[in-house]
N, C-alpha and C positions, 0 to 999 in steps of 0.2 A: 504493500500500500504506500510505502514511502516513495518507491519508484514512480508510482502513478501521481503522487503529490508533486514530485519534482517535475514530472512531464508537463504539469499544468503551467509551469513557469517558463517552459521552453517555447521558442518560436516554432511555427510549423516546419521550417527548413531544418532546424536542429532535431526535430522528432524523426525525420526521415533519414538521418545520417548517423554513422557510427563515429564520425570525426568530431573531436572537441574543438570548439573555436577558442583560441587564446586571445580573448578580448582584454581590455585594460584591467578589469576586475580579477580575471583569472591570473594574469601576470602579477598583480599585486599580491595575491594569495601565495603564489609560488615564490615570490621574492621574500615575503615574510617567513615562509617555510624554510628557505635557505638560510635566512638570518638566524632563525631559532636553532637550526642544526649547527651553524657555525659558533654561535654563542655558547652552546652546550658542549662544544669540543668534539662533535661528531663530524667525521669526514663524509658520512652518508646521511641522506635524508631518510628518516624513519617514518613509519606510518603515524606515530604519535605526533611528530612535528607537523605533518600535513593536516591531521585531524584537528589539532589545536588551532592551526591557522584558519581552517575552514569554520569551525564553530565560533570563533571570535570575530569573524568578518562582519562588519557593520553594514557593508554595501550589498549584501546578498539576502536571499530569503531563507537561508539555511536555519537561522535561529527560529523563525516563525514556524517553519515546517517541523523542526524537532520538538518545539513546545507543544504542538498539536498532539504529539505522541507521548507527552509527559516525560520527555527527556530532560534530565536535570543538567542544564548547561553549566551552571556555576560549579556543581560538584565535579563534572567532567573536566572543566577547565583547571580546577585545583589538582586533580589527580594527574592530568596530562602534564601540567607545569612541573610537578614533582618528578614525573618520569623522564622528562627531557632535560632535567638539570644534571 
């Protein structure tokens, strides 16, 4: 059901393709992810870095989608912050 929820935010062109468009917002998330990995001393980007960047992004609909499914963003942020340090 989360996949269907995300699809509601996609343009019709994106629904028909498997390719991800790297617009400005996606590039910002990837940049923050790289910064998190670098600050934590990791040479590799881990899932935790990416997920933390995504759930804290204020320019996307991710937070509102997760809140509909009672996902505790604040708790996840705290846990992920500890994991990436």
